[in-house]
PDB file with one MODEL, atoms N, CA, C and O in Angstrom:
MODEL        1
ATOM      1  N   MET A   1      24.339 -16.298  16.961  1.00  0.00           N
ATOM      2  CA  MET A   1      22.783 -16.572  16.350  1.00  0.00           C
ATOM      3  C   MET A   1      22.149 -15.026  16.879  1.00  0.00           C
ATOM      4  O   MET A   1      21.537 -14.236  16.160  1.00  0.00           O
ATOM      5  N   ALA A   2      22.374 -14.904  17.863  1.00  0.00           N
ATOM      6  CA  ALA A   2      21.742 -13.716  18.699  1.00  0.00           C
ATOM      7  C   ALA A   2      22.488 -12.030  17.836  1.00  0.00           C
ATOM      8  O   ALA A   2      21.877 -10.963  17.870  1.00  0.00           O
ATOM      9  N   LYS A   3      23.473 -12.164  17.344  1.00  0.00           N
ATOM     10  CA  LYS A   3      24.285 -11.225  16.926  1.00  0.00           C
ATOM     11  C   LYS A   3      23.391 -10.772  15.493  1.00  0.00           C
ATOM     12  O   LYS A   3      22.870  -9.668  15.337  1.00  0.00           O
ATOM     13  N   LYS A   4      23.360 -11.790  14.605  1.00  0.00           N
ATOM     14  CA  LYS A   4      22.857 -11.437  13.805  1.00  0.00           C
ATOM     15  C   LYS A   4      21.239 -11.133  13.315  1.00  0.00           C
ATOM     16  O   LYS A   4      20.790 -10.693  12.256  1.00  0.00           O
ATOM     17  N   ASP A   5      20.553 -11.595  14.636  1.00  0.00           N
ATOM     18  CA  ASP A   5      19.415 -11.196  14.922  1.00  0.00           C
ATOM     19  C   ASP A   5      19.034  -9.549  15.392  1.00  0.00           C
ATOM     20  O   ASP A   5      17.992  -8.915  15.228  1.00  0.00           O
ATOM     21  N   GLU A   6      20.215  -9.193  15.982  1.00  0.00           N
ATOM     22  CA  GLU A   6      20.384  -7.828  16.200  1.00  0.00           C
ATOM     23  C   GLU A   6      20.615  -6.886  15.100  1.00  0.00           C
ATOM     24  O   GLU A   6      20.222  -5.720  15.068  1.00  0.00           O
ATOM     25  N   GLN A   7      21.291  -7.505  14.198  1.00  0.00           N
ATOM     26  CA  GLN A   7      22.039  -6.631  13.094  1.00  0.00           C
ATOM     27  C   GLN A   7      20.614  -6.419  12.217  1.00  0.00           C
ATOM     28  O   GLN A   7      20.248  -5.299  11.862  1.00  0.00           O
ATOM     29  N   ASN A   8      19.839  -7.686  11.909  1.00  0.00           N
ATOM     30  CA  ASN A   8      18.572  -7.435  11.236  1.00  0.00           C
ATOM     31  C   ASN A   8      17.629  -6.642  11.579  1.00  0.00           C
ATOM     32  O   ASN A   8      16.937  -5.962  10.821  1.00  0.00           O
ATOM     33  N   ASP A   9      17.548  -6.731  13.234  1.00  0.00           N
ATOM     34  CA  ASP A   9      16.418  -5.734  13.411  1.00  0.00           C
ATOM     35  C   ASP A   9      17.061  -4.170  13.433  1.00  0.00           C
ATOM     36  O   ASP A   9      16.370  -3.152  13.450  1.00  0.00           O
ATOM     37  N   SER A  10      18.445  -4.206  13.428  1.00  0.00           N
ATOM     38  CA  SER A  10      18.889  -2.874  13.209  1.00  0.00           C
ATOM     39  C   SER A  10      18.379  -2.008  11.868  1.00  0.00           C
ATOM     40  O   SER A  10      17.908  -0.880  11.729  1.00  0.00           O
ATOM     41  N   THR A  11      18.750  -3.238  10.839  1.00  0.00           N
ATOM     42  CA  THR A  11      18.635  -2.585   9.669  1.00  0.00           C
ATOM     43  C   THR A  11      17.055  -2.299   9.667  1.00  0.00           C
ATOM     44  O   THR A  11      16.604  -1.213   9.305  1.00  0.00           O
ATOM     45  N   ARG A  12      16.069  -3.609  10.203  1.00  0.00           N
ATOM     46  CA  ARG A  12      14.596  -2.970   9.630  1.00  0.00           C
ATOM     47  C   ARG A  12      14.475  -1.566  10.318  1.00  0.00           C
ATOM     48  O   ARG A  12      14.082  -0.739   9.495  1.00  0.00           O
ATOM     49  N   ARG A  13      14.679  -1.048  11.525  1.00  0.00           N
ATOM     50  CA  ARG A  13      14.813   0.392  12.023  1.00  0.00           C
ATOM     51  C   ARG A  13      15.497   1.078  10.738  1.00  0.00           C
ATOM     52  O   ARG A  13      14.819   1.583   9.843  1.00  0.00           O
ATOM     53  N   ARG A  14      16.589   1.057  10.731  1.00  0.00           N
ATOM     54  CA  ARG A  14      17.103   2.295   9.763  1.00  0.00           C
ATOM     55  C   ARG A  14      16.355   2.233   8.696  1.00  0.00           C
ATOM     56  O   ARG A  14      16.146   3.340   8.200  1.00  0.00           O
ATOM     57  N   ARG A  15      15.848   1.301   8.128  1.00  0.00           N
ATOM     58  CA  ARG A  15      15.052   1.350   6.916  1.00  0.00           C
ATOM     59  C   ARG A  15      13.913   1.967   6.950  1.00  0.00           C
ATOM     60  O   ARG A  15      13.704   2.812   6.080  1.00  0.00           O
ATOM     61  N   ARG A  16      12.617   1.624   8.238  1.00  0.00           N
ATOM     62  CA  ARG A  16      11.752   2.370   8.387  1.00  0.00           C
ATOM     63  C   ARG A  16      11.850   4.043   8.974  1.00  0.00           C
ATOM     64  O   ARG A  16      10.836   4.731   9.092  1.00  0.00           O
ATOM     65  N   GLN A  17      12.862   4.411   9.221  1.00  0.00           N
ATOM     66  CA  GLN A  17      13.432   5.433   9.908  1.00  0.00           C
ATOM     67  C   GLN A  17      13.320   6.248   8.600  1.00  0.00           C
ATOM     68  O   GLN A  17      12.676   7.291   8.714  1.00  0.00           O
ATOM     69  N   SER A  18      13.781   5.994   7.489  1.00  0.00           N
ATOM     70  CA  SER A  18      13.679   6.589   5.994  1.00  0.00           C
ATOM     71  C   SER A  18      12.239   6.287   5.121  1.00  0.00           C
ATOM     72  O   SER A  18      12.277   6.415   3.897  1.00  0.00           O
ATOM     73  N   GLN A  19      11.249   5.971   5.646  1.00  0.00           N
ATOM     74  CA  GLN A  19      10.026   5.679   4.786  1.00  0.00           C
ATOM     75  C   GLN A  19       9.557   7.053   4.637  1.00  0.00           C
ATOM     76  O   GLN A  19       9.502   8.018   5.399  1.00  0.00           O
ATOM     77  N   THR A  20       9.201   6.823   3.285  1.00  0.00           N
ATOM     78  CA  THR A  20       8.452   7.996   2.410  1.00  0.00           C
ATOM     79  C   THR A  20       7.198   7.541   2.377  1.00  0.00           C
ATOM     80  O   THR A  20       6.313   8.392   2.472  1.00  0.00           O
ATOM     81  N   ALA A  21       6.831   6.206   2.246  1.00  0.00           N
ATOM     82  CA  ALA A  21       5.066   6.409   2.445  1.00  0.00           C
ATOM     83  C   ALA A  21       4.331   6.588   3.226  1.00  0.00           C
ATOM     84  O   ALA A  21       4.692   6.385   4.385  1.00  0.00           O
ATOM     85  N   ASP A  22       3.227   6.961   3.015  1.00  0.00           N
ATOM     86  CA  ASP A  22       2.020   7.556   4.564  1.00  0.00           C
ATOM     87  C   ASP A  22       0.579   7.897   3.676  1.00  0.00           C
ATOM     88  O   ASP A  22       0.200   8.935   3.134  1.00  0.00           O
ATOM     89  N   TRP A  23       0.069   6.771   3.765  1.00  0.00           N
ATOM     90  CA  TRP A  23      -0.997   6.685   3.582  1.00  0.00           C
ATOM     91  C   TRP A  23      -2.037   7.994   4.049  1.00  0.00           C
ATOM     92  O   TRP A  23      -3.105   8.212   3.477  1.00  0.00           O
ATOM     93  N   GLY A  24      -1.573   8.717   5.061  1.00  0.00           N
ATOM     94  CA  GLY A  24      -2.019  10.323   5.464  1.00  0.00           C
ATOM     95  C   GLY A  24      -2.059  10.936   4.387  1.00  0.00           C
ATOM     96  O   GLY A  24      -3.090  11.441   3.943  1.00  0.00           O
ATOM     97  N   SER A  25      -0.685  10.982   3.696  1.00  0.00           N
ATOM     98  CA  SER A  25      -1.231  11.675   2.392  1.00  0.00           C
ATOM     99  C   SER A  25      -2.008  11.516   1.436  1.00  0.00           C
ATOM    100  O   SER A  25      -1.795  12.240   0.463  1.00  0.00           O
ATOM    101  N   ALA A  26      -3.061  10.628   1.363  1.00  0.00           N
ATOM    102  CA  ALA A  26      -3.802  10.151   0.618  1.00  0.00           C
ATOM    103  C   ALA A  26      -5.170  11.057   0.529  1.00  0.00           C
ATOM    104  O   ALA A  26      -5.616  11.401   1.623  1.00  0.00           O
ATOM    105  N   GLU A  27      -5.994  11.547  -0.797  1.00  0.00           N
ATOM    106  CA  GLU A  27      -6.633  12.619  -0.481  1.00  0.00           C
ATOM    107  C   GLU A  27      -8.197  11.234   0.170  1.00  0.00           C
ATOM    108  O   GLU A  27      -8.491  10.150  -0.333  1.00  0.00           O
ATOM    109  N   PRO A  28      -8.560  11.646   0.878  1.00  0.00           N
ATOM    110  CA  PRO A  28      -9.973  10.811   1.690  1.00  0.00           C
ATOM    111  C   PRO A  28     -10.973  10.560   0.525  1.00  0.00           C
ATOM    112  O   PRO A  28     -10.713   9.515  -0.070  1.00  0.00           O
ATOM    113  N   GLU A  29     -11.585  10.947   0.249  1.00  0.00           N
ATOM    114  CA  GLU A  29     -12.297  11.056  -1.263  1.00  0.00           C
ATOM    115  C   GLU A  29     -11.839   9.794  -2.271  1.00  0.00           C
ATOM    116  O   GLU A  29     -12.577   8.919  -2.724  1.00  0.00           O
ATOM    117  N   LEU A  30     -10.559   9.946  -2.460  1.00  0.00           N
ATOM    118  CA  LEU A  30      -9.911   8.866  -3.137  1.00  0.00           C
ATOM    119  C   LEU A  30     -10.256   7.294  -3.058  1.00  0.00           C
ATOM    120  O   LEU A  30     -10.718   6.361  -3.715  1.00  0.00           O
ATOM    121  N   LEU A  31      -9.626   7.698  -1.595  1.00  0.00           N
ATOM    122  CA  LEU A  31      -9.561   6.430  -0.356  1.00  0.00           C
ATOM    123  C   LEU A  31     -11.308   5.808  -0.705  1.00  0.00           C
ATOM    124  O   LEU A  31     -11.717   4.896  -1.423  1.00  0.00           O
ATOM    125  N   SER A  32     -11.840   6.565  -0.024  1.00  0.00           N
ATOM    126  CA  SER A  32     -13.585   5.939  -0.264  1.00  0.00           C
ATOM    127  C   SER A  32     -14.155   5.765  -1.687  1.00  0.00           C
ATOM    128  O   SER A  32     -15.057   4.969  -1.947  1.00  0.00           O
ATOM    129  N   GLU A  33     -13.552   6.577  -2.596  1.00  0.00           N
ATOM    130  CA  GLU A  33     -14.215   6.084  -3.971  1.00  0.00           C
ATOM    131  C   GLU A  33     -13.637   4.734  -4.141  1.00  0.00           C
ATOM    132  O   GLU A  33     -14.331   3.750  -4.398  1.00  0.00           O
ATOM    133  N   LEU A  34     -12.380   4.704  -3.996  1.00  0.00           N
ATOM    134  CA  LEU A  34     -11.768   3.009  -4.430  1.00  0.00           C
ATOM    135  C   LEU A  34     -12.401   2.126  -3.814  1.00  0.00           C
ATOM    136  O   LEU A  34     -12.794   1.111  -4.390  1.00  0.00           O
ATOM    137  N   ILE A  35     -12.630   2.375  -2.421  1.00  0.00           N
ATOM    138  CA  ILE A  35     -13.223   1.278  -1.397  1.00  0.00           C
ATOM    139  C   ILE A  35     -14.632   1.163  -2.134  1.00  0.00           C
ATOM    140  O   ILE A  35     -14.814   0.077  -2.684  1.00  0.00           O
ATOM    141  N   GLN A  36     -15.604   2.049  -2.233  1.00  0.00           N
ATOM    142  CA  GLN A  36     -16.871   1.941  -2.671  1.00  0.00           C
ATOM    143  C   GLN A  36     -16.881   0.659  -4.453  1.00  0.00           C
ATOM    144  O   GLN A  36     -17.663  -0.241  -4.759  1.00  0.00           O
ATOM    145  N   ARG A  37     -15.809   1.140  -5.089  1.00  0.00           N
ATOM    146  CA  ARG A  37     -15.894   0.773  -6.413  1.00  0.00           C
ATOM    147  C   ARG A  37     -15.500  -0.672  -6.133  1.00  0.00           C
ATOM    148  O   ARG A  37     -16.082  -1.454  -6.885  1.00  0.00           O
ATOM    149  N   ILE A  38     -14.819  -1.143  -5.413  1.00  0.00           N
ATOM    150  CA  ILE A  38     -13.812  -2.542  -4.850  1.00  0.00           C
ATOM    151  C   ILE A  38     -15.439  -3.352  -4.409  1.00  0.00           C
ATOM    152  O   ILE A  38     -16.110  -4.276  -4.868  1.00  0.00           O
ATOM    153  N   THR A  39     -15.528  -2.571  -3.489  1.00  0.00           N
ATOM    154  CA  THR A  39     -16.747  -3.722  -2.435  1.00  0.00           C
ATOM    155  C   THR A  39     -18.103  -3.497  -3.542  1.00  0.00           C
ATOM    156  O   THR A  39     -18.770  -4.530  -3.486  1.00  0.00           O
ATOM    157  N   ALA A  40     -18.595  -2.717  -4.309  1.00  0.00           N
ATOM    158  CA  ALA A  40     -19.433  -2.448  -5.434  1.00  0.00           C
ATOM    159  C   ALA A  40     -19.727  -3.886  -6.066  1.00  0.00           C
ATOM    160  O   ALA A  40     -20.820  -4.368  -6.362  1.00  0.00           O
ATOM    161  N   ARG A  41     -18.454  -4.438  -6.192  1.00  0.00           N
ATOM    162  CA  ARG A  41     -17.846  -6.013  -7.194  1.00  0.00           C
ATOM    163  C   ARG A  41     -17.626  -7.293  -6.303  1.00  0.00           C
ATOM    164  O   ARG A  41     -17.054  -8.361  -6.523  1.00  0.00           O
ATOM    165  N   ASP A  42     -18.338  -6.753  -5.148  1.00  0.00           N
ATOM    166  CA  ASP A  42     -18.236  -8.058  -3.909  1.00  0.00           C
ATOM    167  C   ASP A  42     -17.060  -8.328  -3.465  1.00  0.00           C
ATOM    168  O   ASP A  42     -16.748  -9.348  -2.851  1.00  0.00           O
ATOM    169  N   GLY A  43     -16.155  -7.166  -3.840  1.00  0.00           N
ATOM    170  CA  GLY A  43     -14.560  -7.482  -3.774  1.00  0.00           C
ATOM    171  C   GLY A  43     -14.114  -7.216  -2.036  1.00  0.00           C
ATOM    172  O   GLY A  43     -14.987  -6.978  -1.202  1.00  0.00           O
ATOM    173  N   ALA A  44     -12.542  -7.307  -1.655  1.00  0.00           N
ATOM    174  CA  ALA A  44     -12.385  -6.530  -0.969  1.00  0.00           C
ATOM    175  C   ALA A  44     -10.659  -5.619  -1.054  1.00  0.00           C
ATOM    176  O   ALA A  44      -9.964  -5.698  -2.067  1.00  0.00           O
ATOM    177  N   ILE A  45     -10.257  -4.870   0.107  1.00  0.00           N
ATOM    178  CA  ILE A  45      -8.859  -4.346  -0.388  1.00  0.00           C
ATOM    179  C   ILE A  45      -8.547  -4.072   1.076  1.00  0.00           C
ATOM    180  O   ILE A  45      -9.092  -3.803   2.146  1.00  0.00           O
ATOM    181  N   ARG A  46      -7.530  -4.263   0.595  1.00  0.00           N
ATOM    182  CA  ARG A  46      -5.868  -4.035   2.199  1.00  0.00           C
ATOM    183  C   ARG A  46      -5.108  -2.876   1.776  1.00  0.00           C
ATOM    184  O   ARG A  46      -4.498  -2.693   0.722  1.00  0.00           O
ATOM    185  N   PHE A  47      -5.269  -2.047   2.894  1.00  0.00           N
ATOM    186  CA  PHE A  47      -3.886  -1.518   2.469  1.00  0.00           C
ATOM    187  C   PHE A  47      -3.039  -1.481   3.337  1.00  0.00           C
ATOM    188  O   PHE A  47      -3.507  -1.513   4.475  1.00  0.00           O
ATOM    189  N   GLY A  48      -1.768  -1.414   3.247  1.00  0.00           N
ATOM    190  CA  GLY A  48      -0.582  -1.230   3.724  1.00  0.00           C
ATOM    191  C   GLY A  48       0.827  -0.968   3.372  1.00  0.00           C
ATOM    192  O   GLY A  48       0.904  -0.308   2.335  1.00  0.00           O
ATOM    193  N   TYR A  49       1.923  -1.259   3.876  1.00  0.00           N
ATOM    194  CA  TYR A  49       3.373  -1.016   3.401  1.00  0.00           C
ATOM    195  C   TYR A  49       4.074  -2.060   3.082  1.00  0.00           C
ATOM    196  O   TYR A  49       3.727  -3.160   3.514  1.00  0.00           O
ATOM    197  N   THR A  50       5.108  -1.936   2.328  1.00  0.00           N
ATOM    198  CA  THR A  50       5.997  -3.079   2.339  1.00  0.00           C
ATOM    199  C   THR A  50       6.748  -3.419   3.535  1.00  0.00           C
ATOM    200  O   THR A  50       6.746  -2.423   4.259  1.00  0.00           O
ATOM    201  N   THR A  51       7.539  -4.602   4.198  1.00  0.00           N
ATOM    202  CA  THR A  51       8.338  -4.463   5.104  1.00  0.00           C
ATOM    203  C   THR A  51       8.942  -3.723   5.715  1.00  0.00           C
ATOM    204  O   THR A  51       8.954  -3.712   6.946  1.00  0.00           O
ATOM    205  N   ASP A  52       9.784  -2.684   4.735  1.00  0.00           N
ATOM    206  CA  ASP A  52      10.660  -1.943   4.601  1.00  0.00           C
ATOM    207  C   ASP A  52      10.156  -0.776   5.276  1.00  0.00           C
ATOM    208  O   ASP A  52      10.625  -0.180   6.245  1.00  0.00           O
ATOM    209  N   GLY A  53       8.900  -0.505   4.454  1.00  0.00           N
ATOM    210  CA  GLY A  53       8.014   1.164   5.068  1.00  0.00           C
ATOM    211  C   GLY A  53       8.396   1.554   3.732  1.00  0.00           C
ATOM    212  O   GLY A  53       8.040   2.732   3.731  1.00  0.00           O
ATOM    213  N   GLY A  54       8.931   1.308   2.499  1.00  0.00           N
ATOM    214  CA  GLY A  54       9.363   2.193   1.950  1.00  0.00           C
ATOM    215  C   GLY A  54       8.006   2.370   0.536  1.00  0.00           C
ATOM    216  O   GLY A  54       7.700   3.380  -0.098  1.00  0.00           O
ATOM    217  N   ALA A  55       7.728   1.663   0.490  1.00  0.00           N
ATOM    218  CA  ALA A  55       6.478   1.362  -0.475  1.00  0.00           C
ATOM    219  C   ALA A  55       4.886   1.356  -0.095  1.00  0.00           C
ATOM    220  O   ALA A  55       4.405   1.082   1.005  1.00  0.00           O
ATOM    221  N   TYR A  56       4.363   1.638  -0.999  1.00  0.00           N
ATOM    222  CA  TYR A  56       2.465   1.537  -0.345  1.00  0.00           C
ATOM    223  C   TYR A  56       2.172  -0.216  -1.005  1.00  0.00           C
ATOM    224  O   TYR A  56       2.984  -0.831  -1.694  1.00  0.00           O
ATOM    225  N   SER A  57       1.323  -0.536  -0.728  1.00  0.00           N
ATOM    226  CA  SER A  57       0.757  -2.342  -0.815  1.00  0.00           C
ATOM    227  C   SER A  57      -0.657  -1.980  -0.730  1.00  0.00           C
ATOM    228  O   SER A  57      -1.092  -1.332   0.222  1.00  0.00           O
ATOM    229  N   VAL A  58      -1.481  -2.433  -1.829  1.00  0.00           N
ATOM    230  CA  VAL A  58      -2.964  -2.511  -1.789  1.00  0.00           C
ATOM    231  C   VAL A  58      -3.064  -4.012  -2.439  1.00  0.00           C
ATOM    232  O   VAL A  58      -2.621  -4.502  -3.478  1.00  0.00           O
ATOM    233  N   GLY A  59      -3.868  -4.531  -1.326  1.00  0.00           N
ATOM    234  CA  GLY A  59      -4.100  -5.694  -1.915  1.00  0.00           C
ATOM    235  C   GLY A  59      -5.568  -6.088  -2.279  1.00  0.00           C
ATOM    236  O   GLY A  59      -6.456  -5.798  -1.478  1.00  0.00           O
ATOM    237  N   ILE A  60      -5.900  -6.787  -3.542  1.00  0.00           N
ATOM    238  CA  ILE A  60      -7.749  -6.635  -4.229  1.00  0.00           C
ATOM    239  C   ILE A  60      -7.762  -8.304  -3.941  1.00  0.00           C
ATOM    240  O   ILE A  60      -6.848  -9.078  -4.224  1.00  0.00           O
ATOM    241  N   TYR A  61      -8.969  -8.623  -3.340  1.00  0.00           N
ATOM    242  CA  TYR A  61      -9.556  -9.555  -2.822  1.00  0.00           C
ATOM    243  C   TYR A  61     -10.895  -9.814  -3.473  1.00  0.00           C
ATOM    244  O   TYR A  61     -11.738  -8.966  -3.181  1.00  0.00           O
ATOM    245  N   GLY A  62     -11.482 -11.214  -4.651  1.00  0.00           N
ATOM    246  CA  GLY A  62     -12.652 -11.200  -5.038  1.00  0.00           C
ATOM    247  C   GLY A  62     -13.185 -10.714  -6.485  1.00  0.00           C
ATOM    248  O   GLY A  62     -14.308 -10.898  -6.954  1.00  0.00           O
ATOM    249  N   ASP A  63     -11.998  -9.991  -7.117  1.00  0.00           N
ATOM    250  CA  ASP A  63     -11.883  -9.889  -8.302  1.00  0.00           C
ATOM    251  C   ASP A  63     -11.110 -11.048  -9.368  1.00  0.00           C
ATOM    252  O   ASP A  63     -10.156 -10.688 -10.058  1.00  0.00           O
ATOM    253  N   GLY A  64     -11.478 -12.043  -9.401  1.00  0.00           N
ATOM    254  CA  GLY A  64     -10.392 -12.876 -10.060  1.00  0.00           C
ATOM    255  C   GLY A  64      -9.526 -13.671  -8.488  1.00  0.00           C
ATOM    256  O   GLY A  64     -10.005 -14.177  -7.473  1.00  0.00           O
ATOM    257  N   LYS A  65      -8.139 -13.456  -8.935  1.00  0.00           N
ATOM    258  CA  LYS A  65      -7.223 -14.351  -8.275  1.00  0.00           C
ATOM    259  C   LYS A  65      -7.150 -13.165  -7.480  1.00  0.00           C
ATOM    260  O   LYS A  65      -7.815 -12.212  -7.886  1.00  0.00           O
ATOM    261  N   PRO A  66      -6.447 -13.014  -6.378  1.00  0.00           N
ATOM    262  CA  PRO A  66      -6.032 -11.861  -5.280  1.00  0.00           C
ATOM    263  C   PRO A  66      -4.833 -11.722  -5.782  1.00  0.00           C
ATOM    264  O   PRO A  66      -4.038 -12.583  -6.159  1.00  0.00           O
ATOM    265  N   PHE A  67      -4.738 -10.375  -5.758  1.00  0.00           N
ATOM    266  CA  PHE A  67      -3.350  -9.590  -5.999  1.00  0.00           C
ATOM    267  C   PHE A  67      -2.842  -8.419  -5.388  1.00  0.00           C
ATOM    268  O   PHE A  67      -3.650  -7.577  -4.996  1.00  0.00           O
ATOM    269  N   THR A  68      -1.562  -8.226  -5.239  1.00  0.00           N
ATOM    270  CA  THR A  68      -0.826  -7.049  -4.552  1.00  0.00           C
ATOM    271  C   THR A  68      -0.089  -6.095  -5.630  1.00  0.00           C
ATOM    272  O   THR A  68       0.871  -6.382  -6.345  1.00  0.00           O
ATOM    273  N   GLU A  69      -0.824  -4.848  -5.543  1.00  0.00           N
ATOM    274  CA  GLU A  69       0.045  -3.582  -6.244  1.00  0.00           C
ATOM    275  C   GLU A  69       0.658  -2.981  -5.204  1.00  0.00           C
ATOM    276  O   GLU A  69       0.229  -2.908  -4.052  1.00  0.00           O
ATOM    277  N   PHE A  70       1.863  -2.470  -5.714  1.00  0.00           N
ATOM    278  CA  PHE A  70       2.838  -1.700  -4.987  1.00  0.00           C
ATOM    279  C   PHE A  70       3.115  -0.475  -5.510  1.00  0.00           C
ATOM    280  O   PHE A  70       3.128  -0.470  -6.741  1.00  0.00           O
ATOM    281  N   LEU A  71       3.384   0.765  -4.876  1.00  0.00           N
ATOM    282  CA  LEU A  71       3.686   1.553  -5.325  1.00  0.00           C
ATOM    283  C   LEU A  71       4.947   2.263  -4.651  1.00  0.00           C
ATOM    284  O   LEU A  71       4.896   2.225  -3.422  1.00  0.00           O
ATOM    285  N   PRO A  72       6.222   2.991  -5.257  1.00  0.00           N
ATOM    286  CA  PRO A  72       7.106   3.736  -4.417  1.00  0.00           C
ATOM    287  C   PRO A  72       6.108   4.673  -3.491  1.00  0.00           C
ATOM    288  O   PRO A  72       4.932   5.001  -3.649  1.00  0.00           O
ATOM    289  N   GLY A  73       7.054   4.962  -2.476  1.00  0.00           N
ATOM    290  CA  GLY A  73       6.362   6.027  -1.448  1.00  0.00           C
ATOM    291  C   GLY A  73       6.993   7.507  -1.868  1.00  0.00           C
ATOM    292  O   GLY A  73       6.776   8.543  -1.239  1.00  0.00           O
ATOM    293  N   THR A  74       7.793   7.401  -3.023  1.00  0.00           N
ATOM    294  CA  THR A  74       8.058   8.439  -3.638  1.00  0.00           C
ATOM    295  C   THR A  74       7.314   9.126  -4.533  1.00  0.00           C
ATOM    296  O   THR A  74       7.581  10.275  -4.886  1.00  0.00           O
ATOM    297  N   ALA A  75       5.910   8.155  -5.125  1.00  0.00           N
ATOM    298  CA  ALA A  75       5.323   8.053  -5.723  1.00  0.00           C
ATOM    299  C   ALA A  75       4.607   9.088  -5.491  1.00  0.00           C
ATOM    300  O   ALA A  75       4.883   9.786  -4.516  1.00  0.00           O
ATOM    301  N   ASP A  76       3.383   9.459  -6.451  1.00  0.00           N
ATOM    302  CA  ASP A  76       1.694  10.555  -6.097  1.00  0.00           C
ATOM    303  C   ASP A  76       1.466   9.458  -5.657  1.00  0.00           C
ATOM    304  O   ASP A  76       1.806   8.445  -6.268  1.00  0.00           O
ATOM    305  N   VAL A  77       0.771   9.426  -4.370  1.00  0.00           N
ATOM    306  CA  VAL A  77      -0.202   8.157  -4.213  1.00  0.00           C
ATOM    307  C   VAL A  77      -1.795   9.009  -4.702  1.00  0.00           C
ATOM    308  O   VAL A  77      -2.797   8.352  -4.985  1.00  0.00           O
ATOM    309  N   ASN A  78      -1.776  10.031  -4.718  1.00  0.00           N
ATOM    310  CA  ASN A  78      -3.173  10.288  -5.198  1.00  0.00           C
ATOM    311  C   ASN A  78      -3.489  10.337  -6.981  1.00  0.00           C
ATOM    312  O   ASN A  78      -4.621  10.350  -7.465  1.00  0.00           O
ATOM    313  N   ASP A  79      -2.575  10.354  -7.541  1.00  0.00           N
ATOM    314  CA  ASP A  79      -2.388  10.360  -8.778  1.00  0.00           C
ATOM    315  C   ASP A  79      -2.482   8.383  -9.286  1.00  0.00           C
ATOM    316  O   ASP A  79      -3.310   8.001 -10.113  1.00  0.00           O
ATOM    317  N   TRP A  80      -1.636   7.557  -8.702  1.00  0.00           N
ATOM    318  CA  TRP A  80      -2.078   6.520  -8.538  1.00  0.00           C
ATOM    319  C   TRP A  80      -3.655   6.010  -8.041  1.00  0.00           C
ATOM    320  O   TRP A  80      -4.484   5.356  -8.675  1.00  0.00           O
ATOM    321  N   LEU A  81      -3.707   6.439  -6.989  1.00  0.00           N
ATOM    322  CA  LEU A  81      -5.464   5.934  -6.671  1.00  0.00           C
ATOM    323  C   LEU A  81      -6.282   6.717  -7.769  1.00  0.00           C
ATOM    324  O   LEU A  81      -7.380   6.182  -7.921  1.00  0.00           O
ATOM    325  N   THR A  82      -6.157   7.462  -8.321  1.00  0.00           N
ATOM    326  CA  THR A  82      -6.827   8.214  -9.533  1.00  0.00           C
ATOM    327  C   THR A  82      -7.021   6.883 -10.740  1.00  0.00           C
ATOM    328  O   THR A  82      -8.025   6.600 -11.395  1.00  0.00           O
ATOM    329  N   GLY A  83      -5.888   6.335 -10.734  1.00  0.00           N
ATOM    330  CA  GLY A  83      -5.787   5.405 -12.288  1.00  0.00           C
ATOM    331  C   GLY A  83      -6.055   4.074 -11.540  1.00  0.00           C
ATOM    332  O   GLY A  83      -6.117   3.067 -12.244  1.00  0.00           O
ATOM    333  N   PHE A  84      -6.182   3.971 -10.507  1.00  0.00           N
ATOM    334  CA  PHE A  84      -6.833   2.640  -9.870  1.00  0.00           C
ATOM    335  C   PHE A  84      -8.356   2.350 -10.152  1.00  0.00           C
ATOM    336  O   PHE A  84      -8.959   1.381 -10.614  1.00  0.00           O
ATOM    337  N   ILE A  85      -8.869   4.063  -9.504  1.00  0.00           N
ATOM    338  CA  ILE A  85     -10.370   4.227  -9.745  1.00  0.00           C
ATOM    339  C   ILE A  85     -11.164   3.954 -10.936  1.00  0.00           C
ATOM    340  O   ILE A  85     -12.280   3.448 -11.057  1.00  0.00           O
ATOM    341  N   GLU A  86     -10.124   4.518 -11.998  1.00  0.00           N
ATOM    342  CA  GLU A  86     -10.886   4.494 -13.775  1.00  0.00           C
ATOM    343  C   GLU A  86     -10.753   3.085 -13.682  1.00  0.00           C
ATOM    344  O   GLU A  86     -11.865   2.609 -13.912  1.00  0.00           O
ATOM    345  N   ASP A  87      -9.892   2.155 -13.446  1.00  0.00           N
ATOM    346  CA  ASP A  87      -9.681   0.455 -13.888  1.00  0.00           C
ATOM    347  C   ASP A  87     -10.798   0.292 -13.158  1.00  0.00           C
ATOM    348  O   ASP A  87     -11.133  -0.794 -13.629  1.00  0.00           O
ATOM    349  N   TYR A  88     -11.546   0.518 -12.446  1.00  0.00           N
ATOM    350  CA  TYR A  88     -12.600  -0.191 -11.800  1.00  0.00           C
ATOM    351  C   TYR A  88     -13.706   0.454 -12.105  1.00  0.00           C
ATOM    352  O   TYR A  88     -14.746  -0.082 -11.723  1.00  0.00           O
ATOM    353  N   GLY A  89     -13.849   2.156 -13.093  1.00  0.00           N
ATOM    354  CA  GLY A  89     -15.355   2.628 -13.536  1.00  0.00           C
ATOM    355  C   GLY A  89     -16.109   1.679 -13.992  1.00  0.00           C
ATOM    356  O   GLY A  89     -17.260   1.924 -14.354  1.00  0.00           O
TER     357      GLY A  89
ENDMDL
END
């Protein structure tokens, strides 16, 4: 069993090393605007990554049924945030 666990750990490390999603590349003004719009509706927002680190994940709570949006790490996060903000306009 230990051999399989070691293989899984090794696979996860390799995936994370090729991570392309990085919230640090998002424009702070867009993040702030999205947070303001979600919370103005008594909602909450969660920012994260997929388990392999290759995609962004954003969870929205309090706007009906909770849901999570995913965006490939290679996509333009700022364009995506702008669209998300427009959805909550």
